[in-house]
N, CA, C, O and CB atoms as a CASP TS submission, in Angstrom:
PFRMAT TS
TARGET T0000
AUTHOR 0000-0000-0000
METHOD Language model
MODEL 1
PARENT N/A
ATOM      1  N   MET     1     -15.419 -29.032 -15.661  1.00  0.00           N
ATOM      2  CA  MET     1     -14.180 -28.199 -16.089  1.00  0.00           C
ATOM      3  C   MET     1     -14.594 -26.747 -16.059  1.00  0.00           C
ATOM      4  O   MET     1     -13.709 -25.923 -15.827  1.00  0.00           O
ATOM      5  CB  MET     1     -13.629 -28.594 -17.598  1.00  0.00           C
ATOM      6  N   ASP     2     -15.847 -26.328 -16.268  1.00  0.00           N
ATOM      7  CA  ASP     2     -16.205 -24.918 -16.339  1.00  0.00           C
ATOM      8  C   ASP     2     -16.046 -24.287 -14.865  1.00  0.00           C
ATOM      9  O   ASP     2     -15.817 -23.085 -14.732  1.00  0.00           O
ATOM     10  CB  ASP     2     -17.730 -24.760 -16.914  1.00  0.00           C
ATOM     11  N   LYS     3     -16.178 -25.150 -13.773  1.00  0.00           N
ATOM     12  CA  LYS     3     -16.056 -24.679 -12.398  1.00  0.00           C
ATOM     13  C   LYS     3     -14.513 -24.458 -12.224  1.00  0.00           C
ATOM     14  O   LYS     3     -14.132 -23.457 -11.617  1.00  0.00           O
ATOM     15  CB  LYS     3     -16.692 -25.755 -11.304  1.00  0.00           C
ATOM     16  N   MET     4     -13.695 -25.273 -12.688  1.00  0.00           N
ATOM     17  CA  MET     4     -12.281 -25.003 -12.463  1.00  0.00           C
ATOM     18  C   MET     4     -11.779 -23.734 -13.317  1.00  0.00           C
ATOM     19  O   MET     4     -10.870 -23.023 -12.888  1.00  0.00           O
ATOM     20  CB  MET     4     -11.449 -26.305 -12.841  1.00  0.00           C
ATOM     21  N   LYS     5     -12.340 -23.514 -14.399  1.00  0.00           N
ATOM     22  CA  LYS     5     -12.036 -22.287 -15.227  1.00  0.00           C
ATOM     23  C   LYS     5     -12.490 -21.165 -14.476  1.00  0.00           C
ATOM     24  O   LYS     5     -11.747 -20.189 -14.366  1.00  0.00           O
ATOM     25  CB  LYS     5     -12.696 -22.283 -16.626  1.00  0.00           C
ATOM     26  N   ALA     6     -13.757 -21.181 -13.879  1.00  0.00           N
ATOM     27  CA  ALA     6     -14.215 -19.982 -13.369  1.00  0.00           C
ATOM     28  C   ALA     6     -13.458 -19.632 -12.029  1.00  0.00           C
ATOM     29  O   ALA     6     -13.327 -18.475 -11.628  1.00  0.00           O
ATOM     30  CB  ALA     6     -15.718 -20.072 -13.182  1.00  0.00           C
ATOM     31  N   ALA     7     -12.970 -20.756 -11.372  1.00  0.00           N
ATOM     32  CA  ALA     7     -12.312 -20.614 -10.110  1.00  0.00           C
ATOM     33  C   ALA     7     -10.885 -20.044 -10.460  1.00  0.00           C
ATOM     34  O   ALA     7     -10.376 -19.227  -9.692  1.00  0.00           O
ATOM     35  CB  ALA     7     -12.262 -22.025  -9.305  1.00  0.00           C
ATOM     36  N   TYR     8     -10.261 -20.429 -11.537  1.00  0.00           N
ATOM     37  CA  TYR     8      -8.982 -19.959 -12.015  1.00  0.00           C
ATOM     38  C   TYR     8      -9.128 -18.491 -12.429  1.00  0.00           C
ATOM     39  O   TYR     8      -8.191 -17.707 -12.278  1.00  0.00           O
ATOM     40  CB  TYR     8      -8.471 -20.836 -13.197  1.00  0.00           C
ATOM     41  N   GLU     9     -10.204 -18.151 -12.907  1.00  0.00           N
ATOM     42  CA  GLU     9     -10.395 -16.735 -13.355  1.00  0.00           C
ATOM     43  C   GLU     9     -10.549 -15.799 -12.103  1.00  0.00           C
ATOM     44  O   GLU     9     -10.001 -14.699 -12.030  1.00  0.00           O
ATOM     45  CB  GLU     9     -11.698 -16.617 -14.308  1.00  0.00           C
ATOM     46  N   VAL    10     -11.318 -16.320 -11.162  1.00  0.00           N
ATOM     47  CA  VAL    10     -11.376 -15.484  -9.830  1.00  0.00           C
ATOM     48  C   VAL    10      -9.934 -15.447  -9.182  1.00  0.00           C
ATOM     49  O   VAL    10      -9.489 -14.393  -8.726  1.00  0.00           O
ATOM     50  CB  VAL    10     -12.477 -16.170  -8.719  1.00  0.00           C
ATOM     51  N   MET    11      -9.309 -16.475  -9.158  1.00  0.00           N
ATOM     52  CA  MET    11      -7.904 -16.350  -8.586  1.00  0.00           C
ATOM     53  C   MET    11      -6.946 -15.478  -9.256  1.00  0.00           C
ATOM     54  O   MET    11      -6.111 -14.843  -8.611  1.00  0.00           O
ATOM     55  CB  MET    11      -7.284 -17.619  -8.542  1.00  0.00           C
ATOM     56  N   LEU    12      -7.045 -15.417 -10.666  1.00  0.00           N
ATOM     57  CA  LEU    12      -6.359 -14.352 -11.484  1.00  0.00           C
ATOM     58  C   LEU    12      -6.935 -12.973 -11.217  1.00  0.00           C
ATOM     59  O   LEU    12      -6.181 -12.002 -11.260  1.00  0.00           O
ATOM     60  CB  LEU    12      -6.480 -14.660 -13.001  1.00  0.00           C
ATOM     61  N   GLY    13      -8.100 -12.841 -10.972  1.00  0.00           N
ATOM     62  CA  GLY    13      -8.610 -11.471 -10.768  1.00  0.00           C
ATOM     63  C   GLY    13      -8.111 -11.078  -9.349  1.00  0.00           C
ATOM     64  O   GLY    13      -7.664  -9.943  -9.189  1.00  0.00           O
ATOM     65  N   LEU    14      -8.160 -11.905  -8.368  1.00  0.00           N
ATOM     66  CA  LEU    14      -7.648 -11.437  -7.041  1.00  0.00           C
ATOM     67  C   LEU    14      -6.152 -11.257  -7.008  1.00  0.00           C
ATOM     68  O   LEU    14      -5.677 -10.509  -6.154  1.00  0.00           O
ATOM     69  CB  LEU    14      -8.035 -12.416  -5.952  1.00  0.00           C
ATOM     70  N   ALA    15      -5.401 -11.853  -7.831  1.00  0.00           N
ATOM     71  CA  ALA    15      -3.937 -11.763  -7.931  1.00  0.00           C
ATOM     72  C   ALA    15      -3.724 -10.476  -8.537  1.00  0.00           C
ATOM     73  O   ALA    15      -2.823  -9.757  -8.106  1.00  0.00           O
ATOM     74  CB  ALA    15      -3.264 -12.912  -8.746  1.00  0.00           C
ATOM     75  N   ALA    16      -4.538 -10.067  -9.597  1.00  0.00           N
ATOM     76  CA  ALA    16      -4.298  -8.816 -10.382  1.00  0.00           C
ATOM     77  C   ALA    16      -4.701  -7.616  -9.252  1.00  0.00           C
ATOM     78  O   ALA    16      -4.075  -6.559  -9.181  1.00  0.00           O
ATOM     79  CB  ALA    16      -5.317  -8.780 -11.900  1.00  0.00           C
ATOM     80  N   GLU    17      -5.667  -7.903  -8.520  1.00  0.00           N
ATOM     81  CA  GLU    17      -6.122  -6.736  -7.657  1.00  0.00           C
ATOM     82  C   GLU    17      -5.090  -6.570  -6.548  1.00  0.00           C
ATOM     83  O   GLU    17      -4.887  -5.451  -6.076  1.00  0.00           O
ATOM     84  CB  GLU    17      -7.608  -6.976  -7.022  1.00  0.00           C
ATOM     85  N   MET    18      -4.418  -7.668  -6.107  1.00  0.00           N
ATOM     86  CA  MET    18      -3.334  -7.515  -5.073  1.00  0.00           C
ATOM     87  C   MET    18      -2.153  -6.849  -5.649  1.00  0.00           C
ATOM     88  O   MET    18      -1.503  -6.074  -4.947  1.00  0.00           O
ATOM     89  CB  MET    18      -2.905  -8.863  -4.490  1.00  0.00           C
ATOM     90  N   ILE    19      -1.850  -7.070  -6.775  1.00  0.00           N
ATOM     91  CA  ILE    19      -0.638  -6.504  -7.363  1.00  0.00           C
ATOM     92  C   ILE    19      -0.871  -4.968  -7.542  1.00  0.00           C
ATOM     93  O   ILE    19      -0.091  -4.102  -7.147  1.00  0.00           O
ATOM     94  CB  ILE    19      -0.291  -7.219  -8.761  1.00  0.00           C
ATOM     95  N   TRP    20      -2.130  -4.738  -8.235  1.00  0.00           N
ATOM     96  CA  TRP    20      -2.448  -3.320  -8.367  1.00  0.00           C
ATOM     97  C   TRP    20      -2.535  -2.501  -6.987  1.00  0.00           C
ATOM     98  O   TRP    20      -2.144  -1.337  -6.905  1.00  0.00           O
ATOM     99  CB  TRP    20      -3.783  -3.219  -9.107  1.00  0.00           C
ATOM    100  N   ASP    21      -3.045  -3.166  -5.989  1.00  0.00           N
ATOM    101  CA  ASP    21      -3.225  -2.458  -4.574  1.00  0.00           C
ATOM    102  C   ASP    21      -1.725  -2.143  -4.147  1.00  0.00           C
ATOM    103  O   ASP    21      -1.400  -1.033  -3.726  1.00  0.00           O
ATOM    104  CB  ASP    21      -4.055  -3.509  -3.348  1.00  0.00           C
ATOM    105  N   GLU    22      -0.881  -3.148  -4.281  1.00  0.00           N
ATOM    106  CA  GLU    22       0.577  -3.010  -3.889  1.00  0.00           C
ATOM    107  C   GLU    22       1.234  -1.921  -4.671  1.00  0.00           C
ATOM    108  O   GLU    22       1.996  -1.166  -4.067  1.00  0.00           O
ATOM    109  CB  GLU    22       1.363  -4.336  -4.116  1.00  0.00           C
ATOM    110  N   ALA    23       1.022  -1.754  -5.949  1.00  0.00           N
ATOM    111  CA  ALA    23       1.537  -0.740  -6.792  1.00  0.00           C
ATOM    112  C   ALA    23       1.143   0.615  -6.359  1.00  0.00           C
ATOM    113  O   ALA    23       1.930   1.553  -6.230  1.00  0.00           O
ATOM    114  CB  ALA    23       1.121  -0.959  -8.144  1.00  0.00           C
ATOM    115  N   LEU    24      -0.211   0.655  -6.129  1.00  0.00           N
ATOM    116  CA  LEU    24      -0.626   2.024  -5.600  1.00  0.00           C
ATOM    117  C   LEU    24      -0.147   2.416  -4.280  1.00  0.00           C
ATOM    118  O   LEU    24       0.065   3.598  -4.010  1.00  0.00           O
ATOM    119  CB  LEU    24      -2.052   2.124  -5.536  1.00  0.00           C
ATOM    120  N   ARG    25       0.035   1.437  -3.422  1.00  0.00           N
ATOM    121  CA  ARG    25       0.522   1.697  -2.128  1.00  0.00           C
ATOM    122  C   ARG    25       2.014   2.135  -2.067  1.00  0.00           C
ATOM    123  O   ARG    25       2.431   3.019  -1.319  1.00  0.00           O
ATOM    124  CB  ARG    25       0.314   0.499  -1.324  1.00  0.00           C
ATOM    125  N   ARG    26       2.772   1.418  -2.940  1.00  0.00           N
ATOM    126  CA  ARG    26       4.191   1.884  -3.131  1.00  0.00           C
ATOM    127  C   ARG    26       4.309   3.284  -3.698  1.00  0.00           C
ATOM    128  O   ARG    26       5.154   4.081  -3.290  1.00  0.00           O
ATOM    129  CB  ARG    26       4.932   0.936  -4.058  1.00  0.00           C
ATOM    130  N   ARG    27       3.472   3.544  -4.612  1.00  0.00           N
ATOM    131  CA  ARG    27       3.501   4.884  -5.368  1.00  0.00           C
ATOM    132  C   ARG    27       3.009   6.020  -4.271  1.00  0.00           C
ATOM    133  O   ARG    27       3.550   7.123  -4.202  1.00  0.00           O
ATOM    134  CB  ARG    27       2.426   4.832  -6.796  1.00  0.00           C
ATOM    135  N   ARG    28       2.056   5.664  -3.534  1.00  0.00           N
ATOM    136  CA  ARG    28       1.704   6.605  -2.471  1.00  0.00           C
ATOM    137  C   ARG    28       2.808   6.942  -1.485  1.00  0.00           C
ATOM    138  O   ARG    28       3.030   8.080  -1.071  1.00  0.00           O
ATOM    139  CB  ARG    28       0.574   6.072  -1.726  1.00  0.00           C
ATOM    140  N   CYS    29       3.526   5.772  -1.123  1.00  0.00           N
ATOM    141  CA  CYS    29       4.642   5.993  -0.117  1.00  0.00           C
ATOM    142  C   CYS    29       5.698   6.739  -0.788  1.00  0.00           C
ATOM    143  O   CYS    29       6.286   7.557  -0.081  1.00  0.00           O
ATOM    144  CB  CYS    29       5.230   4.660   0.467  1.00  0.00           C
ATOM    145  N   GLU    30       6.070   6.629  -2.032  1.00  0.00           N
ATOM    146  CA  GLU    30       7.138   7.408  -2.687  1.00  0.00           C
ATOM    147  C   GLU    30       6.579   8.822  -2.577  1.00  0.00           C
ATOM    148  O   GLU    30       7.291   9.676  -2.049  1.00  0.00           O
ATOM    149  CB  GLU    30       7.457   6.941  -4.252  1.00  0.00           C
ATOM    150  N   THR    31       5.309   9.163  -3.050  1.00  0.00           N
ATOM    151  CA  THR    31       4.909  10.488  -3.031  1.00  0.00           C
ATOM    152  C   THR    31       4.968  11.165  -1.670  1.00  0.00           C
ATOM    153  O   THR    31       5.334  12.337  -1.575  1.00  0.00           O
ATOM    154  CB  THR    31       3.605  10.556  -3.553  1.00  0.00           C
ATOM    155  N   LEU    32       4.625  10.468  -0.661  1.00  0.00           N
ATOM    156  CA  LEU    32       4.496  10.941   0.692  1.00  0.00           C
ATOM    157  C   LEU    32       6.002  11.328   1.007  1.00  0.00           C
ATOM    158  O   LEU    32       6.286  12.425   1.490  1.00  0.00           O
ATOM    159  CB  LEU    32       3.827   9.789   1.735  1.00  0.00           C
ATOM    160  N   GLN    33       6.951  10.361   0.705  1.00  0.00           N
ATOM    161  CA  GLN    33       8.467  10.621   1.060  1.00  0.00           C
ATOM    162  C   GLN    33       8.910  11.978   0.383  1.00  0.00           C
ATOM    163  O   GLN    33       9.596  12.806   0.982  1.00  0.00           O
ATOM    164  CB  GLN    33       9.473   9.344   0.496  1.00  0.00           C
ATOM    165  N   GLN    34       8.468  12.139  -0.899  1.00  0.00           N
ATOM    166  CA  GLN    34       8.805  13.483  -1.480  1.00  0.00           C
ATOM    167  C   GLN    34       8.228  14.529  -0.906  1.00  0.00           C
ATOM    168  O   GLN    34       8.896  15.554  -0.766  1.00  0.00           O
ATOM    169  CB  GLN    34       8.505  13.598  -2.778  1.00  0.00           C
ATOM    170  N   GLU    35       6.915  14.480  -0.476  1.00  0.00           N
ATOM    171  CA  GLU    35       6.315  15.598   0.224  1.00  0.00           C
ATOM    172  C   GLU    35       6.802  15.882   1.674  1.00  0.00           C
ATOM    173  O   GLU    35       6.840  17.020   2.141  1.00  0.00           O
ATOM    174  CB  GLU    35       4.881  15.373   0.256  1.00  0.00           C
ATOM    175  N   ILE    36       7.164  14.785   2.335  1.00  0.00           N
ATOM    176  CA  ILE    36       7.810  14.892   3.610  1.00  0.00           C
ATOM    177  C   ILE    36       9.217  15.662   3.434  1.00  0.00           C
ATOM    178  O   ILE    36       9.547  16.533   4.240  1.00  0.00           O
ATOM    179  CB  ILE    36       8.000  13.426   4.228  1.00  0.00           C
ATOM    180  N   ASP    37      10.005  15.309   2.372  1.00  0.00           N
ATOM    181  CA  ASP    37      11.143  16.114   2.114  1.00  0.00           C
ATOM    182  C   ASP    37      10.976  17.597   1.971  1.00  0.00           C
ATOM    183  O   ASP    37      11.735  18.429   2.467  1.00  0.00           O
ATOM    184  CB  ASP    37      11.723  15.650   0.982  1.00  0.00           C
ATOM    185  N   ALA    38       9.953  17.840   1.277  1.00  0.00           N
ATOM    186  CA  ALA    38       9.535  19.175   0.851  1.00  0.00           C
ATOM    187  C   ALA    38       9.034  19.955   2.122  1.00  0.00           C
ATOM    188  O   ALA    38       9.314  21.137   2.319  1.00  0.00           O
ATOM    189  CB  ALA    38       8.385  19.078  -0.279  1.00  0.00           C
ATOM    190  N   ALA    39       8.338  19.256   2.892  1.00  0.00           N
ATOM    191  CA  ALA    39       7.788  19.848   4.113  1.00  0.00           C
ATOM    192  C   ALA    39       9.024  20.222   5.109  1.00  0.00           C
ATOM    193  O   ALA    39       9.061  21.269   5.757  1.00  0.00           O
ATOM    194  CB  ALA    39       6.731  18.783   4.815  1.00  0.00           C
ATOM    195  N   LEU    40       9.993  19.248   5.134  1.00  0.00           N
ATOM    196  CA  LEU    40      11.192  19.739   5.898  1.00  0.00           C
ATOM    197  C   LEU    40      11.890  20.755   5.298  1.00  0.00           C
ATOM    198  O   LEU    40      12.256  21.686   6.015  1.00  0.00           O
ATOM    199  CB  LEU    40      12.119  18.738   6.147  1.00  0.00           C
ATOM    200  N   ALA    41      12.159  20.766   4.081  1.00  0.00           N
ATOM    201  CA  ALA    41      12.796  21.895   3.355  1.00  0.00           C
ATOM    202  C   ALA    41      12.221  23.161   3.565  1.00  0.00           C
ATOM    203  O   ALA    41      12.955  24.149   3.551  1.00  0.00           O
ATOM    204  CB  ALA    41      12.796  21.685   1.981  1.00  0.00           C
ATOM    205  N   ASN    42      10.843  23.290   3.784  1.00  0.00           N
ATOM    206  CA  ASN    42      10.065  24.507   3.830  1.00  0.00           C
ATOM    207  C   ASN    42       9.857  24.893   5.274  1.00  0.00           C
ATOM    208  O   ASN    42       9.394  25.993   5.576  1.00  0.00           O
ATOM    209  CB  ASN    42       8.722  24.340   3.105  1.00  0.00           C
ATOM    210  N   GLY    43      10.213  23.954   6.191  1.00  0.00           N
ATOM    211  CA  GLY    43       9.947  24.160   7.599  1.00  0.00           C
ATOM    212  C   GLY    43       8.467  24.134   7.980  1.00  0.00           C
ATOM    213  O   GLY    43       8.028  24.831   8.895  1.00  0.00           O
ATOM    214  N   ASP    44       7.751  23.352   7.287  1.00  0.00           N
ATOM    215  CA  ASP    44       6.336  23.213   7.536  1.00  0.00           C
ATOM    216  C   ASP    44       6.028  22.005   8.487  1.00  0.00           C
ATOM    217  O   ASP    44       5.810  20.867   8.070  1.00  0.00           O
ATOM    218  CB  ASP    44       5.601  23.048   6.194  1.00  0.00           C
ATOM    219  N   GLU    45       6.033  22.343   9.710  1.00  0.00           N
ATOM    220  CA  GLU    45       5.955  21.257  10.798  1.00  0.00           C
ATOM    221  C   GLU    45       4.479  20.535  10.656  1.00  0.00           C
ATOM    222  O   GLU    45       4.355  19.312  10.730  1.00  0.00           O
ATOM    223  CB  GLU    45       6.162  21.974  12.394  1.00  0.00           C
ATOM    224  N   LEU    46       3.507  21.327  10.468  1.00  0.00           N
ATOM    225  CA  LEU    46       2.132  20.741  10.375  1.00  0.00           C
ATOM    226  C   LEU    46       2.095  19.676   9.227  1.00  0.00           C
ATOM    227  O   LEU    46       1.683  18.536   9.437  1.00  0.00           O
ATOM    228  CB  LEU    46       1.037  21.901  10.104  1.00  0.00           C
ATOM    229  N   ALA    47       2.529  20.084   8.040  1.00  0.00           N
ATOM    230  CA  ALA    47       2.543  19.207   6.876  1.00  0.00           C
ATOM    231  C   ALA    47       3.358  18.012   7.223  1.00  0.00           C
ATOM    232  O   ALA    47       2.954  16.875   6.978  1.00  0.00           O
ATOM    233  CB  ALA    47       3.099  19.910   5.621  1.00  0.00           C
ATOM    234  N   PHE    48       4.527  18.264   7.805  1.00  0.00           N
ATOM    235  CA  PHE    48       5.476  17.112   8.102  1.00  0.00           C
ATOM    236  C   PHE    48       4.693  16.082   9.001  1.00  0.00           C
ATOM    237  O   PHE    48       4.649  14.880   8.741  1.00  0.00           O
ATOM    238  CB  PHE    48       6.863  17.648   8.881  1.00  0.00           C
ATOM    239  N   LEU    49       4.121  16.633  10.010  1.00  0.00           N
ATOM    240  CA  LEU    49       3.469  15.703  10.919  1.00  0.00           C
ATOM    241  C   LEU    49       2.392  15.056  10.263  1.00  0.00           C
ATOM    242  O   LEU    49       2.249  13.850  10.465  1.00  0.00           O
ATOM    243  CB  LEU    49       2.983  16.344  12.128  1.00  0.00           C
ATOM    244  N   ALA    50       1.565  15.691   9.467  1.00  0.00           N
ATOM    245  CA  ALA    50       0.406  14.958   8.885  1.00  0.00           C
ATOM    246  C   ALA    50       0.890  13.968   7.771  1.00  0.00           C
ATOM    247  O   ALA    50       0.245  12.943   7.549  1.00  0.00           O
ATOM    248  CB  ALA    50      -0.654  15.994   8.281  1.00  0.00           C
ATOM    249  N   LEU    51       1.958  14.258   7.115  1.00  0.00           N
ATOM    250  CA  LEU    51       2.466  13.347   6.076  1.00  0.00           C
ATOM    251  C   LEU    51       3.184  12.073   6.576  1.00  0.00           C
ATOM    252  O   LEU    51       3.137  11.014   5.949  1.00  0.00           O
ATOM    253  CB  LEU    51       3.402  14.100   5.213  1.00  0.00           C
ATOM    254  N   THR    52       3.829  12.228   7.701  1.00  0.00           N
ATOM    255  CA  THR    52       4.615  11.203   8.304  1.00  0.00           C
ATOM    256  C   THR    52       3.571  10.265   9.055  1.00  0.00           C
ATOM    257  O   THR    52       3.753   9.049   9.127  1.00  0.00           O
ATOM    258  CB  THR    52       5.745  11.838   9.294  1.00  0.00           C
ATOM    259  N   SER    53       2.480  10.895   9.602  1.00  0.00           N
ATOM    260  CA  SER    53       1.412   9.965  10.118  1.00  0.00           C
ATOM    261  C   SER    53       0.798   9.011   9.037  1.00  0.00           C
ATOM    262  O   SER    53       0.624   7.804   9.203  1.00  0.00           O
ATOM    263  CB  SER    53       0.264  10.811  10.736  1.00  0.00           C
ATOM    264  N   GLU    54       0.497   9.713   7.919  1.00  0.00           N
ATOM    265  CA  GLU    54      -0.147   8.910   6.842  1.00  0.00           C
ATOM    266  C   GLU    54       0.835   7.862   6.295  1.00  0.00           C
ATOM    267  O   GLU    54       0.368   6.853   5.766  1.00  0.00           O
ATOM    268  CB  GLU    54      -0.641   9.842   5.674  1.00  0.00           C
ATOM    269  N   LEU    55       2.208   8.038   6.389  1.00  0.00           N
ATOM    270  CA  LEU    55       3.116   7.215   5.846  1.00  0.00           C
ATOM    271  C   LEU    55       3.366   6.049   6.871  1.00  0.00           C
ATOM    272  O   LEU    55       3.633   4.919   6.462  1.00  0.00           O
ATOM    273  CB  LEU    55       4.358   7.999   5.480  1.00  0.00           C
ATOM    274  N   LYS    56       3.284   6.314   8.075  1.00  0.00           N
ATOM    275  CA  LYS    56       3.334   5.332   9.136  1.00  0.00           C
ATOM    276  C   LYS    56       2.089   4.456   9.111  1.00  0.00           C
ATOM    277  O   LYS    56       2.176   3.255   9.367  1.00  0.00           O
ATOM    278  CB  LYS    56       3.479   6.016  10.490  1.00  0.00           C
ATOM    279  N   SER    57       0.962   5.022   8.814  1.00  0.00           N
ATOM    280  CA  SER    57      -0.346   4.197   8.859  1.00  0.00           C
ATOM    281  C   SER    57      -0.226   3.244   7.547  1.00  0.00           C
ATOM    282  O   SER    57      -0.637   2.086   7.629  1.00  0.00           O
ATOM    283  CB  SER    57      -1.809   5.239   8.809  1.00  0.00           C
ATOM    284  N   LEU    58       0.284   3.686   6.454  1.00  0.00           N
ATOM    285  CA  LEU    58       0.350   2.863   5.260  1.00  0.00           C
ATOM    286  C   LEU    58       1.332   1.695   5.449  1.00  0.00           C
ATOM    287  O   LEU    58       1.148   0.606   4.905  1.00  0.00           O
ATOM    288  CB  LEU    58       0.759   3.717   4.053  1.00  0.00           C
ATOM    289  N   GLU    59       2.455   1.982   6.296  1.00  0.00           N
ATOM    290  CA  GLU    59       3.325   1.028   6.589  1.00  0.00           C
ATOM    291  C   GLU    59       2.756  -0.066   7.563  1.00  0.00           C
ATOM    292  O   GLU    59       2.955  -1.272   7.411  1.00  0.00           O
ATOM    293  CB  GLU    59       4.482   1.670   7.101  1.00  0.00           C
ATOM    294  N   ARG    60       2.070   0.460   8.518  1.00  0.00           N
ATOM    295  CA  ARG    60       1.431  -0.506   9.559  1.00  0.00           C
ATOM    296  C   ARG    60       0.392  -1.334   8.790  1.00  0.00           C
ATOM    297  O   ARG    60       0.282  -2.525   9.084  1.00  0.00           O
ATOM    298  CB  ARG    60       0.694   0.309  10.843  1.00  0.00           C
ATOM    299  N   ASP    61      -0.444  -0.756   7.748  1.00  0.00           N
ATOM    300  CA  ASP    61      -1.386  -1.506   7.075  1.00  0.00           C
ATOM    301  C   ASP    61      -0.718  -2.585   6.249  1.00  0.00           C
ATOM    302  O   ASP    61      -1.262  -3.683   6.136  1.00  0.00           O
ATOM    303  CB  ASP    61      -2.220  -0.634   6.255  1.00  0.00           C
ATOM    304  N   LYS    62       0.454  -2.314   5.661  1.00  0.00           N
ATOM    305  CA  LYS    62       1.257  -3.183   5.000  1.00  0.00           C
ATOM    306  C   LYS    62       1.768  -4.395   5.802  1.00  0.00           C
ATOM    307  O   LYS    62       1.810  -5.525   5.316  1.00  0.00           O
ATOM    308  CB  LYS    62       2.310  -2.449   4.500  1.00  0.00           C
ATOM    309  N   GLU    63       2.162  -4.090   7.083  1.00  0.00           N
ATOM    310  CA  GLU    63       2.711  -5.220   7.910  1.00  0.00           C
ATOM    311  C   GLU    63       1.447  -6.001   8.395  1.00  0.00           C
ATOM    312  O   GLU    63       1.561  -7.211   8.591  1.00  0.00           O
ATOM    313  CB  GLU    63       3.649  -4.675   9.200  1.00  0.00           C
ATOM    314  N   THR    64       0.415  -5.463   8.571  1.00  0.00           N
ATOM    315  CA  THR    64      -0.862  -6.153   9.071  1.00  0.00           C
ATOM    316  C   THR    64      -1.217  -7.108   7.934  1.00  0.00           C
ATOM    317  O   THR    64      -1.358  -8.311   8.156  1.00  0.00           O
ATOM    318  CB  THR    64      -2.130  -5.080   9.403  1.00  0.00           C
ATOM    319  N   THR    65      -1.367  -6.565   6.679  1.00  0.00           N
ATOM    320  CA  THR    65      -1.713  -7.477   5.593  1.00  0.00           C
ATOM    321  C   THR    65      -0.690  -8.544   5.393  1.00  0.00           C
ATOM    322  O   THR    65      -1.062  -9.692   5.151  1.00  0.00           O
ATOM    323  CB  THR    65      -1.893  -6.729   4.324  1.00  0.00           C
ATOM    324  N   GLU    66       0.585  -8.240   5.479  1.00  0.00           N
ATOM    325  CA  GLU    66       1.480  -9.358   5.197  1.00  0.00           C
ATOM    326  C   GLU    66       1.436 -10.333   6.208  1.00  0.00           C
ATOM    327  O   GLU    66       1.492 -11.518   5.881  1.00  0.00           O
ATOM    328  CB  GLU    66       2.831  -8.946   5.027  1.00  0.00           C
ATOM    329  N   SER    67       1.332  -9.964   7.541  1.00  0.00           N
ATOM    330  CA  SER    67       1.194 -11.022   8.606  1.00  0.00           C
ATOM    331  C   SER    67       0.009 -11.834   8.519  1.00  0.00           C
ATOM    332  O   SER    67       0.102 -13.029   8.797  1.00  0.00           O
ATOM    333  CB  SER    67       1.199 -10.442   9.922  1.00  0.00           C
ATOM    334  N   SER    68      -1.179 -11.300   8.143  1.00  0.00           N
ATOM    335  CA  SER    68      -2.419 -12.042   7.910  1.00  0.00           C
ATOM    336  C   SER    68      -2.416 -12.888   6.873  1.00  0.00           C
ATOM    337  O   SER    68      -3.261 -13.784   6.864  1.00  0.00           O
ATOM    338  CB  SER    68      -3.459 -11.256   7.725  1.00  0.00           C
ATOM    339  N   SER    69      -1.521 -12.780   5.859  1.00  0.00           N
ATOM    340  CA  SER    69      -1.570 -13.476   4.601  1.00  0.00           C
ATOM    341  C   SER    69      -0.599 -14.793   4.787  1.00  0.00           C
ATOM    342  O   SER    69      -0.691 -15.722   3.985  1.00  0.00           O
ATOM    343  CB  SER    69      -1.082 -12.453   3.354  1.00  0.00           C
ATOM    344  N   LEU    70       0.203 -14.826   5.727  1.00  0.00           N
ATOM    345  CA  LEU    70       1.208 -15.785   6.099  1.00  0.00           C
ATOM    346  C   LEU    70       0.455 -17.018   6.426  1.00  0.00           C
ATOM    347  O   LEU    70      -0.649 -16.926   6.963  1.00  0.00           O
ATOM    348  CB  LEU    70       2.102 -15.308   7.277  1.00  0.00           C
ATOM    349  N   PRO    71       1.016 -18.248   6.116  1.00  0.00           N
ATOM    350  CA  PRO    71       0.291 -19.411   6.511  1.00  0.00           C
ATOM    351  C   PRO    71       0.601 -19.688   7.961  1.00  0.00           C
ATOM    352  O   PRO    71       1.662 -19.313   8.460  1.00  0.00           O
ATOM    353  CB  PRO    71       0.629 -20.605   5.625  1.00  0.00           C
ATOM    354  N   THR    72      -0.282 -20.318   8.612  1.00  0.00           N
ATOM    355  CA  THR    72       0.042 -20.735  10.115  1.00  0.00           C
ATOM    356  C   THR    72       0.165 -22.141  10.256  1.00  0.00           C
ATOM    357  O   THR    72       0.415 -22.631  11.358  1.00  0.00           O
ATOM    358  CB  THR    72      -1.036 -20.292  11.127  1.00  0.00           C
TER
END
């Protein structure tokens, strides 16, 4: 029974970590979108390009993570 409890606790820990990572990723995407809007409003092309590149990277990482976690 102790092995099952330990396994359950590990699974809970992993689930909590996944939820936390997703919350952080979403928050960063929201912040990036606001910063992109500000860069556009200020005509800051370099900031716009850097920020959109980071946002695209986060979105690619999410797609990769989602596709690798799907059952085959």
